[in-house]
C-alpha positions as CSV (number, residue, x, y, z in Angstrom):
1,M,107.4,-207.3,65.7
2,L,110.8,-208.2,67.1
3,P,112.8,-205.8,64.9
4,S,110.7,-202.9,66.2
5,L,111.8,-203.9,69.8
6,F,115.5,-203.4,69.1
7,V,115.8,-199.7,70.0
8,P,113.6,-200.0,73.2
9,L,115.5,-203.1,74.3
10,V,118.8,-201.4,73.8
11,G,117.4,-198.4,75.8
12,V,116.4,-200.7,78.7
13,L,119.9,-202.2,78.8
14,F,121.6,-198.8,78.8
15,V,119.3,-197.3,81.4
16,G,119.8,-200.4,83.6
17,G,123.5,-200.3,83.1
18,F,123.6,-203.8,81.7
19,S,122.7,-205.2,85.1
20,P,121.1,-208.6,85.6
21,A,117.8,-206.8,86.2
22,S,118.0,-205.0,82.9
23,F,118.7,-208.2,81.1
24,G,115.7,-209.8,82.9
25,W,113.4,-207.0,81.8
26,A,114.7,-207.2,78.2
27,A,114.1,-211.0,78.2
28,F,110.6,-210.4,79.6
29,G,109.9,-207.9,76.9
30,V,111.0,-210.4,74.2
31,V,109.0,-213.3,75.6
32,G,105.9,-211.2,76.1
33,T,106.1,-209.9,72.5
34,V,106.5,-213.4,71.1
35,V,103.6,-214.7,73.2
36,Y,101.4,-211.8,72.1
37,S,102.3,-212.2,68.5
38,V,101.6,-216.0,68.5
39,V,98.2,-215.4,70.2
40,R,97.4,-212.6,67.8
41,W,98.3,-214.8,64.8
42,A,96.3,-217.8,66.1
43,T,93.2,-215.6,66.6
44,F,93.3,-214.1,63.1
45,T,91.4,-215.7,60.1
46,Y,90.5,-214.6,56.7
47,Q,87.7,-215.9,54.4
48,I,86.1,-215.1,51.1
49,V,82.4,-215.2,51.5
50,G,80.4,-214.6,48.3
51,D,81.3,-211.2,47.0
52,R,83.4,-210.0,50.0
53,L,86.6,-210.7,52.0
54,E,86.2,-211.0,55.7
55,L,89.2,-210.5,58.1
56,T,88.4,-211.7,61.6
57,R,90.3,-211.0,64.8
58,S,89.2,-212.4,68.2
59,L,92.0,-211.7,70.6
60,V,90.0,-209.8,73.2
61,S,86.8,-208.8,71.4
62,R,85.7,-210.2,68.1
63,S,86.1,-207.8,65.1
64,V,85.3,-208.5,61.5
65,R,86.5,-206.2,58.7
66,T,84.6,-206.7,55.4
67,I,86.1,-205.7,52.1
68,P,83.8,-206.0,49.0
69,L,85.6,-207.7,46.2
70,E,84.3,-205.2,43.7
71,R,86.3,-202.5,45.5
72,V,89.6,-204.3,45.3
73,R,91.9,-202.2,43.0
74,G,95.0,-204.2,43.5
75,V,96.9,-206.7,45.6
76,D,100.5,-206.1,46.6
77,I,103.0,-208.6,48.0
78,S,106.2,-207.5,49.8
79,T,108.9,-209.7,51.5
80,P,110.9,-207.8,54.1
81,P,114.3,-209.4,55.1
82,L,113.1,-211.2,58.2
83,H,110.0,-212.5,56.3
84,R,112.2,-213.7,53.5
85,L,114.3,-215.7,55.9
86,L,111.2,-217.4,57.2
87,G,109.6,-217.9,53.8
88,L,106.8,-215.5,54.6
89,S,105.3,-212.4,52.9
90,V,103.0,-209.5,53.6
91,L,99.9,-209.2,51.4
92,R,98.1,-205.8,51.2
93,I,94.8,-205.2,49.5
94,D,94.3,-201.7,47.9
95,T,90.7,-200.5,47.9
96,G,91.6,-196.9,47.0
97,A,89.9,-195.8,50.3
98,R,91.2,-192.5,51.8
99,G,94.4,-192.3,49.9
100,G,95.3,-195.9,50.5
101,G,96.4,-195.8,54.1
102,E,97.0,-199.2,55.6
103,K,94.3,-198.7,58.2
104,Q,91.7,-198.5,55.4
105,E,93.0,-201.5,53.5
106,G,93.3,-205.2,54.3
107,E,96.6,-206.6,55.3
108,L,97.7,-210.2,55.8
109,N,101.1,-210.1,57.6
110,G,103.0,-213.4,57.9
111,V,101.4,-215.7,55.3
112,T,103.6,-218.1,53.4
113,A,105.0,-216.9,50.1
114,A,103.1,-219.6,48.2
115,E,99.9,-218.7,50.0
116,A,100.4,-215.0,49.2
117,E,100.8,-215.7,45.5
118,R,97.8,-218.1,45.5
119,L,95.5,-215.7,47.4
120,K,96.6,-212.8,45.2
121,G,95.5,-214.7,42.1
122,V,92.2,-215.7,43.8
123,L,91.4,-212.2,45.0
124,L,92.1,-210.6,41.6
125,R,90.0,-213.2,39.7
126,R,87.2,-212.9,42.2
127,A,87.3,-209.1,42.2
128,R,87.0,-209.1,38.4
129,A,84.2,-211.7,38.6
130,A,82.4,-209.7,41.3
131,R,82.4,-206.6,39.2
132,A,80.9,-208.8,36.4
133,Q,78.4,-210.2,38.9
134,A,79.7,-213.7,38.6
135,P,80.8,-215.0,42.1
136,E,83.0,-218.0,42.3
137,A,84.0,-220.5,45.0
138,V,84.8,-219.6,48.6
139,P,88.3,-220.4,50.0
140,E,88.9,-220.1,53.7
141,A,92.2,-220.0,55.5
142,T,94.0,-219.2,58.7
143,A,96.9,-216.9,58.6
144,G,100.2,-218.6,58.1
145,E,98.8,-221.7,56.5
146,R,98.0,-222.6,52.9
147,P,94.4,-223.8,52.9
148,A,92.6,-225.9,50.4
149,V,90.1,-224.1,48.3
150,Q,86.7,-225.0,49.8
151,A,83.9,-225.4,47.3
152,V,80.3,-224.2,47.8
153,P,77.6,-226.5,46.7
154,G,76.6,-225.7,43.1
155,E,79.8,-223.8,42.3
156,A,83.0,-224.9,40.7
157,V,86.3,-224.8,42.4
158,P,88.6,-222.3,40.6
159,S,91.6,-224.0,39.0
160,M,95.1,-222.8,39.7
161,P,96.7,-220.6,37.0
162,S,99.2,-222.3,34.7
163,A,102.8,-221.3,34.7
164,S,102.4,-219.4,31.4
165,S,99.5,-217.4,32.6
166,A,101.1,-216.7,36.0
167,A,104.2,-215.3,34.2
168,G,102.1,-213.1,31.9
169,Q,103.4,-210.9,29.2
170,V,106.7,-209.2,30.2
171,H,106.8,-205.6,28.9
172,T,110.3,-204.9,30.3
173,A,112.9,-206.3,32.6
174,V,115.2,-203.3,33.5
175,P,118.9,-204.3,32.9
176,R,121.1,-203.9,35.9
177,K,123.4,-201.5,34.0
178,W,120.5,-199.0,33.9
179,L,120.7,-198.8,37.7
180,L,123.6,-196.4,37.2
181,Y,121.1,-193.8,36.0
182,G,119.5,-193.8,39.5
183,P,121.5,-190.9,41.1
184,L,120.5,-188.6,38.2
185,S,117.0,-188.3,39.7
186,G,118.4,-186.6,42.7
187,A,116.1,-188.4,45.1
188,Y,118.9,-190.6,46.5
189,L,121.8,-188.2,46.2
190,L,121.2,-186.8,49.7
191,T,121.5,-190.2,51.3
192,P,125.0,-189.6,52.8
193,F,123.8,-186.4,54.4
194,A,120.8,-188.1,55.8
195,L,123.0,-190.9,57.2
196,A,125.3,-188.4,58.8
197,A,122.4,-186.5,60.3
198,G,121.0,-189.7,61.7
199,A,124.4,-190.6,63.2
200,V,124.6,-187.1,64.9
201,G,121.1,-187.5,66.2
202,L,121.9,-190.9,67.6
203,A,125.0,-189.6,69.2
204,F,123.0,-186.9,71.0
205,Q,120.3,-189.3,72.0
206,W,122.6,-192.0,73.4
207,G,125.7,-190.0,74.0
208,E,125.2,-189.7,77.8
209,E,125.5,-193.5,78.1
210,F,128.8,-193.5,76.3
211,G,130.2,-190.6,78.3
212,F,129.6,-188.2,75.4
213,G,127.3,-185.5,77.0
214,R,126.1,-182.2,75.8
215,R,129.1,-180.5,77.3
216,A,131.5,-182.6,75.3
217,A,129.4,-182.0,72.1
218,W,129.6,-178.3,72.7
219,D,133.3,-178.4,73.2
220,L,133.7,-180.5,70.0
221,G,131.6,-177.9,68.1
222,K,133.8,-175.1,69.3
223,W,136.9,-177.0,68.4
224,L,135.6,-177.7,64.9
225,W,134.8,-174.0,64.6
226,T,138.5,-173.2,65.1
227,H,139.4,-175.8,62.5
228,P,137.0,-175.1,59.6
229,W,139.1,-177.0,57.1
230,L,137.9,-180.3,58.8
231,L,134.3,-179.3,58.1
232,V,135.2,-178.5,54.5
233,V,136.9,-182.0,54.2
234,A,133.8,-183.7,55.7
235,A,131.5,-181.8,53.3
236,V,133.7,-182.7,50.3
237,L,133.7,-186.4,51.3
238,L,129.9,-186.4,51.7
239,V,129.5,-184.7,48.3
240,L,131.9,-187.3,46.7
241,A,129.9,-190.1,48.3
242,M,126.6,-188.8,47.0
243,P,126.6,-190.6,43.6
244,F,128.0,-193.9,45.0
245,V,125.7,-194.1,48.0
246,G,122.8,-192.9,46.0
247,A,123.4,-195.6,43.4
248,V,123.5,-198.3,46.0
249,M,120.3,-197.1,47.7
250,Y,118.6,-196.8,44.3
251,A,119.7,-200.3,43.3
252,V,118.4,-201.7,46.6
253,F,114.9,-200.3,46.0
254,N,114.7,-201.0,42.2
255,W,116.7,-204.3,41.8
256,D,115.4,-206.5,39.0
257,F,112.5,-204.1,38.2
258,T,110.0,-206.0,36.0
259,L,106.8,-204.8,34.4
260,R,104.3,-207.4,33.0
261,S,100.7,-207.8,32.2
262,R,98.9,-210.7,33.9
263,D,95.2,-211.5,34.2
264,G,94.0,-208.0,33.4
265,Y,96.5,-206.3,35.7
266,L,99.8,-204.5,35.2
267,V,102.2,-206.0,37.7
268,A,105.4,-204.2,38.7
269,E,108.0,-206.1,40.8
270,R,111.2,-204.7,42.3
271,G,113.5,-204.7,45.3
272,L,116.6,-206.4,46.6
273,I,116.2,-206.6,50.3
274,N,112.4,-206.0,50.4
275,R,111.0,-207.6,47.2
276,R,107.7,-205.9,46.3
277,S,105.0,-206.8,43.8
278,V,102.3,-204.2,42.9
279,S,99.3,-204.9,40.8
280,L,97.3,-202.2,38.9
281,E,94.0,-203.0,37.3
282,R,94.4,-202.2,33.6
283,R,90.9,-201.0,33.1
284,R,91.5,-198.3,35.6
285,V,94.7,-197.1,34.1
286,R,93.8,-193.9,32.3
287,G,97.3,-192.9,31.1
288,Y,100.8,-192.3,32.3
289,E,103.1,-189.5,33.4
290,I,106.7,-189.1,32.2
291,V,108.9,-187.2,34.7
292,D,112.5,-186.0,34.4
293,A,114.9,-183.5,36.0
294,P,117.5,-181.4,34.3
295,A,120.3,-184.0,34.8
296,E,118.0,-186.7,33.5
297,R,117.1,-184.7,30.4
298,F,120.8,-184.3,29.7
299,A,121.3,-188.1,29.9
300,R,118.0,-188.6,28.0
301,V,116.4,-190.7,30.7
302,V,113.0,-190.5,32.4
303,R,110.7,-192.0,35.1
304,V,107.1,-193.1,34.5
305,W,104.1,-193.3,36.7
306,A,100.7,-194.6,35.9
307,I,97.6,-192.4,36.1
308,V,95.0,-194.7,37.7
309,T,91.5,-193.9,39.0
310,G,90.8,-194.8,42.7
311,L,94.5,-195.6,43.5
312,G,95.8,-195.1,47.0
313,D,99.4,-193.9,47.4
314,S,99.8,-193.4,43.7
315,Q,103.3,-191.9,44.1
316,T,104.6,-195.2,45.4
317,R,102.2,-197.8,44.0
318,G,101.8,-196.2,40.6
319,Q,105.4,-196.4,39.4
320,L,105.6,-198.1,36.0
321,L,109.3,-197.6,35.3
322,P,112.3,-196.4,37.3
323,V,115.0,-194.2,35.6
324,V,115.4,-195.7,32.1
325,P,116.3,-194.3,28.6
326,R,113.5,-192.1,27.2
327,Q,113.1,-194.2,24.0
328,A,112.8,-197.4,26.0
329,A,110.2,-195.7,28.3
330,L,108.1,-194.6,25.3
331,A,108.2,-198.1,23.8
332,V,107.2,-199.8,27.1
333,T,104.3,-197.3,27.8
334,A,103.1,-197.7,24.2
335,E,102.9,-201.4,24.6
336,A,101.6,-201.6,28.2
337,V,99.2,-198.6,28.2
338,G,99.1,-196.9,24.8
339,G,101.3,-194.8,22.6
340,F,101.1,-191.1,21.9
341,A,102.7,-189.9,18.6
342,A,101.4,-186.4,18.1
343,P,104.0,-183.6,18.5
344,L,103.5,-181.1,21.3
345,R,102.3,-177.6,20.3
346,P,104.4,-174.8,21.8
347,H,102.7,-172.0,23.8
348,P,102.5,-168.4,22.6
349,A,105.1,-165.7,23.3
350,A,103.0,-164.3,26.1
351,A,103.7,-167.5,28.1
352,L,107.5,-166.8,27.6
353,R,107.1,-163.3,29.1
354,R,105.2,-164.6,32.0
355,R,107.7,-167.4,32.8
356,M,110.6,-164.9,32.6
357,F,108.8,-162.4,34.8
358,R,108.1,-165.0,37.5
359,A,111.7,-166.3,37.4
360,I,113.5,-162.9,37.5
361,A,111.2,-160.1,38.9
362,P,111.0,-161.3,42.5
363,W,114.8,-161.5,42.8
364,L,115.3,-158.1,41.1
365,F,112.8,-156.6,43.6
366,L,114.8,-158.0,46.5
367,T,118.0,-156.7,44.9
368,A,116.6,-153.2,44.7
369,V,115.4,-153.3,48.3
370,G,118.8,-154.4,49.5
371,A,120.6,-151.8,47.4
372,V,118.3,-148.9,48.5
373,T,118.6,-149.9,52.2
374,A,122.4,-150.1,51.9
375,L,122.6,-146.6,50.3
376,T,120.1,-144.9,52.6
377,T,121.4,-146.4,55.9
378,G,125.1,-146.6,55.1
379,D,125.1,-150.1,56.3
380,W,127.2,-151.9,53.7
381,E,126.3,-155.3,55.0
382,W,123.0,-155.1,53.0
383,W,125.1,-155.4,49.8
384,A,125.6,-159.1,50.6
385,P,121.9,-160.2,50.4
386,A,121.4,-157.7,47.5
387,G,124.3,-159.4,45.6
388,L,122.9,-162.9,46.3
389,A,119.4,-161.8,45.1
390,L,121.0,-160.4,41.9
391,L,122.8,-163.7,41.3
392,L,119.5,-165.6,41.7
393,A,117.9,-163.2,39.2
394,V,120.6,-164.0,36.7
395,L,120.1,-167.7,37.2
396,G,116.4,-167.1,36.7
397,V,117.0,-166.3,33.0
398,P,117.9,-169.9,31.9
399,L,115.3,-171.3,34.4
400,G,112.5,-169.2,32.8
401,L,113.6,-170.1,29.3
402,D,113.6,-173.8,30.2
403,R,110.2,-173.5,31.8
404,Y,108.8,-172.0,28.6
405,R,110.5,-174.7,26.4
406,S,108.9,-177.3,28.6
407,L,105.3,-176.0,28.0
408,G,103.3,-178.0,25.4
409,H,100.1,-179.8,24.7
410,A,98.7,-182.0,22.0
411,Y,95.7,-184.3,21.1
412,D,96.0,-187.2,18.8
413,G,92.3,-188.1,18.7
414,T,92.5,-190.7,21.4
415,R,94.8,-189.2,24.1
416,L,95.6,-185.8,25.4
417,S,99.1,-184.8,26.5
418,V,100.2,-181.8,28.5
419,R,103.7,-180.9,29.7
420,S,105.1,-178.3,32.1
421,G,107.9,-177.8,34.7
422,S,111.6,-177.4,34.6
423,L,113.3,-178.7,37.8
424,R,110.7,-181.5,37.7
425,R,109.3,-181.6,34.2
426,R,106.1,-183.7,33.9
427,Q,104.3,-184.8,30.8
428,A,100.9,-186.4,31.4
429,V,99.3,-188.5,28.7
430,V,95.6,-189.4,29.5
431,E,92.8,-191.0,27.5
432,R,90.0,-188.8,26.2
433,R,87.4,-190.8,28.2
434,A,89.3,-189.9,31.4
435,V,88.5,-186.2,30.9
436,V,85.1,-185.6,32.6
437,G,85.3,-181.8,32.6
438,W,87.5,-178.8,32.5
439,T,88.0,-175.4,34.2
440,L,89.1,-172.2,32.5
441,R,90.9,-169.8,34.8
442,Q,92.1,-166.4,33.8
443,T,93.8,-163.9,36.2
444,W,93.9,-160.1,35.6
445,F,97.5,-160.4,34.3
446,Q,96.5,-163.3,32.0
447,R,93.6,-161.3,30.6
448,Q,96.0,-158.5,29.7
449,A,98.3,-161.0,28.0
450,G,95.5,-162.8,26.2
451,V,96.1,-166.2,27.7
452,L,94.4,-168.5,30.2
453,T,94.9,-171.7,32.1
454,V,92.9,-174.8,31.3
């Protein structure tokens, strides 16, 4: 909890003018937080009782959260920087409830790294056994300690997994040189602008304390307006920094990415500062989704997410692969989930006409509106938006063609694959047993073109 106090404590010191009283209040806040955290830690226990996990808090009033083991979809372990220094970890239990928010899941914050790994193995084995109606022994522990597994009379104490079973089958360990592909996804390219915006916001928030008030900021803005070349230089520097800063941020989040199979789960581990381990139950993995952007297609690299039933926060927890070469991604998904070899069938020419119409017609309409307004009113300023709309209409031609080329579907007898999109092209590969129904939708325009949406 101490890192979250940094900004409030700095605020107290600034407001108090770094006086002895302000330091006293800051020290009081730190001591109070430490005492509260220690008491909260000492009054928290967790216990596996039969077919359920019980999380008990008794700080003021006693509360017990019960998680049925049969609902456990996965167990994630993360090690933030401060936790890593102290040899601690955060263990989260995914039950797939309400999108996977932390308030609906179990969390053990501040257990030892060894205890987190031990408890993860016990929970995953017990969850699988509970679904098979074969309960095992009952371990009990207090947060922050590694307890001995307590046996229940008449039941066997589960043995610890061997080193080979703990390692599992490694499907891929992403080479560090592939981290250079990260900026191609575009997700991290805007990092320099985000940092610059944060610095500006911080300056406005705390500027008064440093003698940089709103009046000074206004004067600086007017001065920059009279020297636009400085803004251009700053923008150019930020653009040049985009690939480098983006690559660094991407490497921080995906350092030493490893995907393996272990005890009936797909386990993805990644991260440099905050090392995270995510477990996906294999029997709930119904397929995968291959995603790429135009720059990634040019470099022939893709990203992969798992399609899992009952998974909360699938966009974050379901990632199977970061940006890797396409052939490597196909090989890994074929080994870990299942391959798909059938070629995609192209869509009819009517789909091409619809894609071109959607990409061009709206901008041509705006061009016509701007041109007519400029001619009828004599206000030539309308030609600027009309010209911009015309430029977007021209750019819509390759966009529409690419959207049509991306369309495709196929079925190989076991799995179904569909693909669409351009700026974010997505190809989903799902097992036949995952399809429980379908909807046929046909608008008036689709009926005239003789096509429909499934």
